[in-house]
N, C-alpha and C positions, 0 to 999 in steps of 0.2 A: 757561088759561096751559097746560094738558096737551095743546092742539093747536100750541099756539107751538113749546112742544122736542120734540112729532112733527115738524112741518116742519121747524124747525131739525135735527134730526138727519137726517131726508130730504135736505132740502138739503146737507148735508157729508159724506153716503155713509154713515151709522149706522147706515140700517136694513139696508144693504145688506151690510154687512160681519156684522152677527149673523147673516143667513140665507146665508151667501155657503158653508157646506159644507153645509150642507141638504140641497141632491140626491146629495148621497154618502151618504145614512141608508139603508141595506139592499142598497147595492151590496160587495160582492168589489173591494179594492182591491192592488195588487201594491208594495209598501214596503221600503224599504232599512233597514234594522235600522241604527242610530246605538252607541246603549247605552241605559240603564239609567237610569232617570231617577225617583227619587223608589219603588223598588219595582218601578216597571212601566217594560216595554220600550217604548221611541220610535223613530217612524222617518220617512219623508218617501215621499211619493210620486211618481211623475216631473212634477210640478206642482207641488212644494214644498209639500203639505200634511202637515201635521205628522199623524203616525197615534201612538195607545197601546194596548199591548195585555196580557195577562198569559199567560205558560209560566215552565217552570223550565228550557227548556232555552235553550242557548247561543248567541241570534242577532245579536248582535253582526258586523257587516257581511254579513251572509248576506239575501236576498229573501225576503222572506213577506207571502202573501197574508191579508188580513186581511177580514172581514163587518164593516162599520160598523156601530155598533148605537146611536152617542150623535154626535153633530156638537153643536158651540160654535161661537163666533165665530173662534177663535184655531188650535183642534184637534177631533180627532176622537178617537173610542174604538172599540175592538169586540174580535172574538173571535175566534183562529188559525184557518182552514178547514183543514180536515182534521189538521192539528197536525205536518204533513210539512216539513220543509225543500226546501225550493223549488234551493236550490243550497248545497250542502257546504263549498266554500274561500270561507271567508272574506276581505276584500277586502285588508286588510292584510297578510296570507301570500302575495297573488302577487308575484313578480320582476319589476320593471318596470326599462328600462335606463338606464343614465344616462346625458346629455346633457352635453356640457359639451366 
């Protein structure tokens, strides 16, 4: 029975999905921080991978370097690299021209 479940999961991509973030473990990734979710900062890599980290500073709209310490099927978690801001201008404060 277990073998048939594993075969079904592999045929339908479930095994690949749970291992898709594993190569990122231990790597430092750059993320664009979106907001706080359940008390943790969350952002996305250029490949749209979801990454969570903890810090007391306001990171919304900023780029952060995060060393991945945990990977799961849908997200990753890590520690802020050097705890320094990569950019100090939040993206929501940049003036954009009106098109019309």
